[in-house]
C-alpha angles and dihedrals in degrees: 000000000000089000092061093051091047091048092052091044091051091049091048091049091046092049090048091050091048090051090050090048091050091050090049091052090050091049091049091050091050091047090050091053092047092050092049089052093049093048090047090053092047090050091052092047092049091049091050093049092046093052090048089051092050091050091049090048091052090049092051091048090051091050091049090050090052091050091049091049091050091049091049092051091048092050092048091051092051091049090052090049095049111018096164092053089051092051091048092050092048091049092048092049090050093051091048092050091047091052092048090048093055095060 
């Protein structure tokens, strides 16, 4: 008589374990889908931020180019206004660099 009770108990335990295993598999599948969704969202966010960064970098490079061009034009205008001063400054800078290079 004890064998019958143990047999039913074993089958009940086995069925309970199988149910738990099935629930665990379902939970793992749901978790996998959630993680895929999260990683997809992160990928989209990273791509958006990267494109914004590239656009900002291009804008900053354009601004820097404009500033350099303005500085170049200003320097050329000053040289045209005072050519002898420009030659004297260039000569002095050359002498200074030569002296620093000798040491």
